[in-house]
N, CA, C and O atoms as a Tinker XYZ file with bonds, in Angstrom:
   332  protein
     1  N    -52.314000   95.983000  -85.797000    73     2
     2  CA   -51.653000   95.448000  -84.644000    64     1     3
     3  C    -52.196000   96.158000  -83.413000    63     2     4     5
     4  O    -52.313000   97.384000  -83.389000    81     3
     5  N    -52.525000   95.379000  -82.398000    73     3     6
     6  CA   -53.013000   95.956000  -81.146000    64     5     7
     7  C    -52.053000   95.607000  -80.018000    63     6     8     9
     8  O    -51.337000   94.608000  -80.080000    81     7
     9  N    -52.049000   96.440000  -78.995000    73     7    10
    10  CA   -51.177000   96.290000  -77.848000    64     9    11
    11  C    -52.007000   96.256000  -76.589000    63    10    12    13
    12  O    -53.053000   96.899000  -76.494000    81    11
    13  N    -51.523000   95.492000  -75.618000    73    11    14
    14  CA   -52.259000   95.374000  -74.375000    64    13    15
    15  C    -51.259000   95.181000  -73.237000    63    14    16    17
    16  O    -50.365000   94.342000  -73.344000    81    15
    17  N    -51.391000   95.934000  -72.163000    73    15    18
    18  CA   -50.546000   95.752000  -70.985000    64    17    19
    19  C    -51.202000   94.699000  -70.092000    63    18    20    21
    20  O    -52.381000   94.803000  -69.753000    81    19
    21  N    -50.418000   93.682000  -69.715000    73    19    22
    22  CA   -50.967000   92.604000  -68.896000    64    21    23
    23  C    -50.042000   92.314000  -67.723000    63    22    24    25
    24  O    -48.846000   92.600000  -67.776000    81    23
    25  N    -50.601000   91.748000  -66.672000    73    23    26
    26  CA   -49.848000   91.278000  -65.521000    64    25    27
    27  C    -49.850000   89.756000  -65.572000    63    26    28    29
    28  O    -50.914000   89.136000  -65.569000    81    27
    29  N    -48.679000   89.158000  -65.618000    73    27    30
    30  CA   -48.590000   87.697000  -65.709000    64    29    31
    31  C    -48.839000   87.090000  -64.334000    63    30    32    33
    32  O    -47.941000   87.058000  -63.493000    81    31
    33  N    -50.044000   86.614000  -64.109000    73    31    34
    34  CA   -50.408000   86.030000  -62.826000    64    33    35
    35  C    -49.896000   84.602000  -62.674000    63    34    36    37
    36  O    -49.919000   84.049000  -61.575000    81    35
    37  N    -49.435000   84.003000  -63.769000    73    35    38
    38  CA   -48.898000   82.643000  -63.689000    64    37    39
    39  C    -47.462000   82.631000  -63.150000    63    38    40    41
    40  O    -46.951000   81.574000  -62.780000    81    39
    41  N    -46.814000   83.794000  -63.105000    73    39    42
    42  CA   -45.464000   83.916000  -62.571000    64    41    43
    43  C    -45.528000   84.815000  -61.341000    63    42    44    45
    44  O    -45.896000   85.985000  -61.445000    81    43
    45  N    -45.173000   84.278000  -60.183000    73    43    46
    46  CA   -45.176000   85.061000  -58.948000    64    45    47
    47  C    -43.798000   84.944000  -58.317000    63    46    48    49
    48  O    -43.330000   83.842000  -58.033000    81    47
    49  N    -43.145000   86.093000  -58.097000    73    47    50
    50  CA   -41.817000   86.117000  -57.493000    64    49    51
    51  C    -41.909000   85.912000  -55.986000    63    50    52    53
    52  O    -42.998000   85.917000  -55.412000    81    51
    53  N    -40.748000   85.732000  -55.350000    73    51    54
    54  CA   -40.710000   85.502000  -53.900000    64    53    55
    55  C    -41.257000   86.678000  -53.104000    63    54    56    57
    56  O    -41.751000   86.492000  -51.992000    81    55
    57  N    -41.178000   87.885000  -53.655000    73    55    58
    58  CA   -41.692000   89.059000  -52.943000    64    57    59
    59  C    -43.160000   89.335000  -53.273000    63    58    60    61
    60  O    -43.647000   90.446000  -53.059000    81    59
    61  N    -43.868000   88.323000  -53.796000    73    59    62
    62  CA   -45.301000   88.380000  -54.110000    64    61    63
    63  C    -45.644000   89.423000  -55.172000    63    62    64    65
    64  O    -46.713000   90.029000  -55.118000    81    63
    65  N    -44.761000   89.633000  -56.123000    73    63    66
    66  CA   -45.057000   90.499000  -57.253000    64    65    67
    67  C    -45.034000   89.664000  -58.531000    63    66    68    69
    68  O    -44.465000   88.573000  -58.561000    81    67
    69  N    -45.653000   90.183000  -59.572000    73    67    70
    70  CA   -45.695000   89.515000  -60.872000    64    69    71
    71  C    -45.210000   90.492000  -61.941000    63    70    72    73
    72  O    -45.359000   91.704000  -61.787000    81    71
    73  N    -44.631000   89.969000  -63.027000    73    71    74
    74  CA   -44.092000   90.856000  -64.054000    64    73    75
    75  C    -45.171000   91.476000  -64.934000    63    74    76    77
    76  O    -46.188000   90.852000  -65.237000    81    75
    77  N    -44.923000   92.717000  -65.334000    73    75    78
    78  CA   -45.780000   93.403000  -66.299000    64    77    79
    79  C    -45.234000   93.150000  -67.696000    63    78    80    81
    80  O    -44.021000   93.153000  -67.906000    81    79
    81  N    -46.125000   92.933000  -68.641000    73    79    82
    82  CA   -45.741000   92.634000  -70.015000    64    81    83
    83  C    -46.621000   93.416000  -70.983000    63    82    84    85
    84  O    -47.691000   93.910000  -70.626000    81    83
    85  N    -46.139000   93.511000  -72.212000    73    83    86
    86  CA   -46.962000   94.035000  -73.295000    64    85    87
    87  C    -47.272000   92.867000  -74.208000    63    86    88    89
    88  O    -46.381000   92.112000  -74.594000    81    87
    89  N    -48.536000   92.725000  -74.548000    73    87    90
    90  CA   -48.963000   91.659000  -75.452000    64    89    91
    91  C    -49.316000   92.280000  -76.799000    63    90    92    93
    92  O    -50.155000   93.176000  -76.886000    81    91
    93  N    -48.659000   91.785000  -77.849000    73    91    94
    94  CA   -48.896000   92.250000  -79.205000    64    93    95
    95  C    -49.794000   91.252000  -79.906000    63    94    96    97
    96  O    -49.570000   90.046000  -79.807000    81    95
    97  N    -50.809000   91.731000  -80.613000    73    95    98
    98  CA   -51.714000   90.883000  -81.377000    64    97    99
    99  C    -51.742000   91.372000  -82.812000    63    98   100   101
   100  O    -52.010000   92.544000  -83.078000    81    99
   101  N    -51.458000   90.444000  -83.750000    73    99   102
   102  CA   -51.426000   90.832000  -85.161000    64   101   103
   103  C    -51.731000   89.609000  -86.018000    63   102   104   105
   104  O    -51.037000   88.596000  -85.927000    81   103
   105  N    -52.757000   89.699000  -86.845000    73   103   106
   106  CA   -53.152000   88.609000  -87.755000    64   105   107
   107  C    -53.319000   87.272000  -87.038000    63   106   108   109
   108  O    -52.886000   86.237000  -87.544000    81   107
   109  N    -53.932000   87.293000  -85.885000    73   107   110
   110  CA   -54.192000   86.059000  -85.138000    64   109   111
   111  C    -52.991000   85.533000  -84.374000    63   110   112   113
   112  O    -53.087000   84.489000  -83.729000    81   111
   113  N    -51.870000   86.221000  -84.430000    73   111   114
   114  CA   -50.683000   85.803000  -83.689000    64   113   115
   115  C    -50.521000   86.680000  -82.453000    63   114   116   117
   116  O    -50.902000   87.850000  -82.447000    81   115
   117  N    -49.951000   86.090000  -81.414000    73   115   118
   118  CA   -49.820000   86.773000  -80.138000    64   117   119
   119  C    -48.377000   86.635000  -79.651000    63   118   120   121
   120  O    -47.802000   85.548000  -79.715000    81   119
   121  N    -47.797000   87.724000  -79.169000    73   119   122
   122  CA   -46.456000   87.692000  -78.609000    64   121   123
   123  C    -46.440000   88.561000  -77.370000    63   122   124   125
   124  O    -46.967000   89.673000  -77.373000    81   123
   125  N    -45.829000   88.048000  -76.302000    73   123   126
   126  CA   -45.752000   88.765000  -75.043000    64   125   127
   127  C    -44.293000   89.092000  -74.748000    63   126   128   129
   128  O    -43.423000   88.224000  -74.822000    81   127
   129  N    -44.039000   90.354000  -74.414000    73   127   130
   130  CA   -42.686000   90.809000  -74.102000    64   129   131
   131  C    -42.700000   91.459000  -72.725000    63   130   132   133
   132  O    -43.508000   92.346000  -72.451000    81   131
   133  N    -41.791000   91.003000  -71.861000    73   131   134
   134  CA   -41.688000   91.548000  -70.513000    64   133   135
   135  C    -41.102000   92.945000  -70.515000    63   134   136   137
   136  O    -40.277000   93.283000  -71.364000    81   135
   137  N    -41.532000   93.754000  -69.563000    73   135   138
   138  CA   -41.066000   95.129000  -69.462000    64   137   139
   139  C    -39.988000   95.316000  -68.406000    63   138   140   141
   140  O    -39.401000   96.394000  -68.305000    81   139
   141  N    -39.724000   94.292000  -67.625000    73   139   142
   142  CA   -38.740000   94.423000  -66.558000    64   141   143
   143  C    -39.293000   95.127000  -65.334000    63   142   144   145
   144  O    -38.532000   95.595000  -64.487000    81   143
   145  N    -40.606000   95.207000  -65.235000    73   143   146
   146  CA   -41.289000   95.855000  -64.115000    64   145   147
   147  C    -42.162000   94.802000  -63.449000    63   146   148   149
   148  O    -42.814000   94.012000  -64.131000    81   147
   149  N    -42.178000   94.786000  -62.123000    73   147   150
   150  CA   -43.080000   93.871000  -61.436000    64   149   151
   151  C    -43.905000   94.642000  -60.413000    63   150   152   153
   152  O    -43.461000   95.650000  -59.862000    81   151
   153  N    -45.108000   94.149000  -60.174000    73   151   154
   154  CA   -46.039000   94.815000  -59.259000    64   153   155
   155  C    -46.876000   93.744000  -58.565000    63   154   156   157
   156  O    -47.085000   92.664000  -59.118000    81   155
   157  N    -47.347000   94.033000  -57.375000    73   155   158
   158  CA   -48.215000   93.101000  -56.651000    64   157   159
   159  C    -49.562000   93.006000  -57.362000    63   158   160   161
   160  O    -50.066000   93.994000  -57.897000    81   159
   161  N    -50.130000   91.819000  -57.359000    73   159   162
   162  CA   -51.406000   91.588000  -58.054000    64   161   163
   163  C    -52.521000   92.485000  -57.523000    63   162   164   165
   164  O    -53.411000   92.884000  -58.274000    81   163
   165  N    -52.474000   92.797000  -56.242000    73   163   166
   166  CA   -53.519000   93.628000  -55.640000    64   165   167
   167  C    -53.499000   95.054000  -56.178000    63   166   168   169
   168  O    -54.507000   95.756000  -56.093000    81   167
   169  N    -52.379000   95.492000  -56.727000    73   167   170
   170  CA   -52.248000   96.857000  -57.210000    64   169   171
   171  C    -52.409000   96.983000  -58.721000    63   170   172   173
   172  O    -52.111000   98.044000  -59.270000    81   171
   173  N    -52.867000   95.946000  -59.411000    73   171   174
   174  CA   -53.022000   95.991000  -60.863000    64   173   175
   175  C    -54.496000   96.001000  -61.243000    63   174   176   177
   176  O    -55.259000   95.152000  -60.782000    81   175
   177  N    -54.904000   96.946000  -62.073000    73   175   178
   178  CA   -56.261000   97.031000  -62.601000    64   177   179
   179  C    -56.225000   96.538000  -64.046000    63   178   180   181
   180  O    -55.749000   97.247000  -64.932000    81   179
   181  N    -56.725000   95.330000  -64.284000    73   179   182
   182  CA   -56.635000   94.708000  -65.603000    64   181   183
   183  C    -57.502000   95.415000  -66.642000    63   182   184   185
   184  O    -57.115000   95.500000  -67.807000    81   183
   185  N    -58.649000   95.914000  -66.247000    73   183   186
   186  CA   -59.536000   96.586000  -67.197000    64   185   187
   187  C    -58.928000   97.894000  -67.703000    63   186   188   189
   188  O    -58.977000   98.185000  -68.898000    81   187
   189  N    -58.359000   98.673000  -66.796000    73   187   190
   190  CA   -57.761000   99.959000  -67.169000    64   189   191
   191  C    -56.324000   99.794000  -67.651000    63   190   192   193
   192  O    -55.754000  100.734000  -68.205000    81   191
   193  N    -55.736000   98.637000  -67.453000    73   191   194
   194  CA   -54.354000   98.328000  -67.822000    64   193   195
   195  C    -53.376000   99.301000  -67.179000    63   194   196   197
   196  O    -52.484000   99.830000  -67.842000    81   195
   197  N    -53.553000   99.531000  -65.881000    73   195   198
   198  CA   -52.635000  100.386000  -65.134000    64   197   199
   199  C    -52.676000  100.009000  -63.651000    63   198   200   201
   200  O    -53.537000   99.248000  -63.211000    81   199
   201  N    -51.731000  100.558000  -62.898000    73   199   202
   202  CA   -51.694000  100.282000  -61.470000    64   201   203
   203  C    -52.767000  101.108000  -60.764000    63   202   204   205
   204  O    -53.170000  102.167000  -61.245000    81   203
   205  N    -53.219000  100.610000  -59.626000    73   203   206
   206  CA   -54.278000  101.292000  -58.884000    64   205   207
   207  C    -53.737000  102.517000  -58.166000    63   206   208   209
   208  O    -52.525000  102.682000  -58.028000    81   207
   209  N    -54.637000  103.369000  -57.713000    73   207   210
   210  CA   -54.250000  104.615000  -57.054000    64   209   211
   211  C    -53.574000  104.398000  -55.706000    63   210   212   213
   212  O    -52.798000  105.250000  -55.273000    81   211
   213  N    -53.846000  103.282000  -55.031000    73   211   214
   214  CA   -53.273000  103.051000  -53.708000    64   213   215
   215  C    -51.930000  102.321000  -53.738000    63   214   216   217
   216  O    -51.423000  101.930000  -52.687000    81   215
   217  N    -51.355000  102.134000  -54.901000    73   215   218
   218  CA   -50.046000  101.490000  -55.042000    64   217   219
   219  C    -48.967000  102.428000  -54.493000    63   218   220   221
   220  O    -48.953000  103.609000  -54.842000    81   219
   221  N    -48.061000  101.929000  -53.640000    73   219   222
   222  CA   -47.052000  102.806000  -53.032000    64   221   223
   223  C    -46.120000  103.479000  -54.041000    63   222   224   225
   224  O    -45.721000  104.624000  -53.832000    81   223
   225  N    -45.767000  102.794000  -55.128000    73   223   226
   226  CA   -44.830000  103.335000  -56.109000    64   225   227
   227  C    -45.533000  103.588000  -57.442000    63   226   228   229
   228  O    -44.949000  103.387000  -58.507000    81   227
   229  N    -46.791000  104.031000  -57.373000    73   227   230
   230  CA   -47.645000  104.151000  -58.549000    64   229   231
   231  C    -47.072000  105.045000  -59.640000    63   230   232   233
   232  O    -47.044000  104.651000  -60.806000    81   231
   233  N    -46.617000  106.232000  -59.284000    73   231   234
   234  CA   -46.151000  107.192000  -60.287000    64   233   235
   235  C    -44.950000  106.657000  -61.065000    63   234   236   237
   236  O    -44.883000  106.787000  -62.287000    81   235
   237  N    -44.013000  106.061000  -60.352000    73   235   238
   238  CA   -42.823000  105.527000  -60.998000    64   237   239
   239  C    -43.172000  104.354000  -61.921000    63   238   240   241
   240  O    -42.698000  104.302000  -63.056000    81   239
   241  N    -43.985000  103.425000  -61.452000    73   239   242
   242  CA   -44.369000  102.262000  -62.253000    64   241   243
   243  C    -45.168000  102.686000  -63.477000    63   242   244   245
   244  O    -44.922000  102.194000  -64.578000    81   243
   245  N    -46.113000  103.585000  -63.298000    73   243   246
   246  CA   -46.947000  104.037000  -64.411000    64   245   247
   247  C    -46.101000  104.779000  -65.457000    63   246   248   249
   248  O    -46.337000  104.637000  -66.657000    81   247
   249  N    -45.127000  105.560000  -65.007000    73   247   250
   250  CA   -44.238000  106.259000  -65.930000    64   249   251
   251  C    -43.415000  105.260000  -66.743000    63   250   252   253
   252  O    -43.292000  105.401000  -67.959000    81   251
   253  N    -42.848000  104.244000  -66.069000    73   251   254
   254  CA   -42.050000  103.232000  -66.761000    64   253   255
   255  C    -42.908000  102.450000  -67.746000    63   254   256   257
   256  O    -42.480000  102.180000  -68.868000    81   255
   257  N    -44.108000  102.089000  -67.332000    73   255   258
   258  CA   -45.009000  101.336000  -68.198000    64   257   259
   259  C    -45.345000  102.141000  -69.459000    63   258   260   261
   260  O    -45.319000  101.613000  -70.570000    81   259
   261  N    -45.656000  103.404000  -69.270000    73   259   262
   262  CA   -46.028000  104.252000  -70.402000    64   261   263
   263  C    -44.849000  104.490000  -71.339000    63   262   264   265
   264  O    -44.998000  104.407000  -72.559000    81   263
   265  N    -43.686000  104.782000  -70.780000    73   263   266
   266  CA   -42.529000  105.084000  -71.627000    64   265   267
   267  C    -42.046000  103.841000  -72.372000    63   266   268   269
   268  O    -41.684000  103.941000  -73.544000    81   267
   269  N    -42.030000  102.697000  -71.737000    73   267   270
   270  CA   -41.570000  101.480000  -72.400000    64   269   271
   271  C    -42.570000  100.981000  -73.428000    63   270   272   273
   272  O    -42.173000  100.478000  -74.479000    81   271
   273  N    -43.850000  101.112000  -73.147000    73   271   274
   274  CA   -44.834000  100.665000  -74.127000    64   273   275
   275  C    -44.849000  101.587000  -75.338000    63   274   276   277
   276  O    -45.069000  101.125000  -76.458000    81   275
   277  N    -44.621000  102.874000  -75.140000    73   275   278
   278  CA   -44.569000  103.812000  -76.259000    64   277   279
   279  C    -43.362000  103.515000  -77.149000    63   278   280   281
   280  O    -43.462000  103.570000  -78.374000    81   279
   281  N    -42.248000  103.207000  -76.542000    73   279   282
   282  CA   -41.041000  102.895000  -77.322000    64   281   283
   283  C    -41.232000  101.616000  -78.128000    63   282   284   285
   284  O    -40.757000  101.528000  -79.260000    81   283
   285  N    -41.910000  100.637000  -77.572000    73   283   286
   286  CA   -42.098000   99.370000  -78.248000    64   285   287
   287  C    -43.163000   99.451000  -79.343000    63   286   288   289
   288  O    -43.204000   98.597000  -80.229000    81   287
   289  N    -44.019000  100.466000  -79.290000    73   287   290
   290  CA   -45.090000  100.592000  -80.285000    64   289   291
   291  C    -44.625000  101.234000  -81.589000    63   290   292   293
   292  O    -45.400000  101.351000  -82.537000    81   291
   293  N    -43.375000  101.643000  -81.636000    73   291   294
   294  CA   -42.909000  102.289000  -82.864000    64   293   295
   295  C    -42.945000  101.300000  -84.024000    63   294   296   297
   296  O    -42.900000  100.089000  -83.811000    81   295
   297  N    -43.023000  101.799000  -85.214000    73   295   298
   298  CA   -43.212000  100.945000  -86.389000    64   297   299
   299  C    -42.046000  100.004000  -86.627000    63   298   300   301
   300  O    -42.235000   98.946000  -87.228000    81   299
   301  N    -40.845000  100.351000  -86.176000    73   299   302
   302  CA   -39.693000   99.495000  -86.376000    64   301   303
   303  C    -39.780000   98.180000  -85.632000    63   302   304   305
   304  O    -39.134000   97.207000  -86.023000    81   303
   305  N    -40.562000   98.128000  -84.573000    73   303   306
   306  CA   -40.683000   96.905000  -83.765000    64   305   307
   307  C    -41.555000   95.867000  -84.444000    63   306   308   309
   308  O    -41.447000   94.683000  -84.124000    81   307
   309  N    -42.402000   96.262000  -85.355000    73   307   310
   310  CA   -43.327000   95.323000  -85.977000    64   309   311
   311  C    -42.594000   94.190000  -86.679000    63   310   312   313
   312  O    -42.977000   93.027000  -86.555000    81   311
   313  N    -41.546000   94.525000  -87.411000    73   311   314
   314  CA   -40.795000   93.483000  -88.116000    64   313   315
   315  C    -40.015000   92.613000  -87.149000    63   314   316   317
   316  O    -39.807000   91.430000  -87.419000    81   315
   317  N    -39.572000   93.176000  -86.015000    73   315   318
   318  CA   -38.839000   92.395000  -85.036000    64   317   319
   319  C    -39.739000   91.451000  -84.257000    63   318   320   321
   320  O    -39.344000   90.328000  -83.944000    81   319
   321  N    -40.940000   91.901000  -83.947000    73   319   322
   322  CA   -41.869000   91.095000  -83.152000    64   321   323
   323  C    -42.415000   89.924000  -83.960000    63   322   324   325
   324  O    -42.415000   88.790000  -83.482000    81   323
   325  N    -42.878000   90.187000  -85.176000    73   323   326
   326  CA   -43.445000   89.159000  -86.031000    64   325   327
   327  C    -42.647000   89.085000  -87.334000    63   326   328   329
   328  O    -43.031000   89.692000  -88.334000    81   327
   329  N    -41.540000   88.343000  -87.322000    73   327   330
   330  CA   -40.708000   88.277000  -88.539000    64   329   331
   331  C    -41.408000   87.577000  -89.676000    63   330   332
   332  O    -40.841000   87.443000  -90.760000    81   331
């Protein structure tokens, strides 16, 4: 199973931010789960899967992204994500 942090560019809120999600890939199946964090598209680096250095709230967003993705990567989530 692989994990990937993505910014959903197809969803743009009124404040010009988009939600951050974790995408799970396993045996050809894909599932995306929102993290409850949103960031402006200009501040997202898709290759590095993190916010850019010039983001005003970078430390807080990066901390939330890391802590939530680590919690979701635990082995107990595998059965919940792909029943």
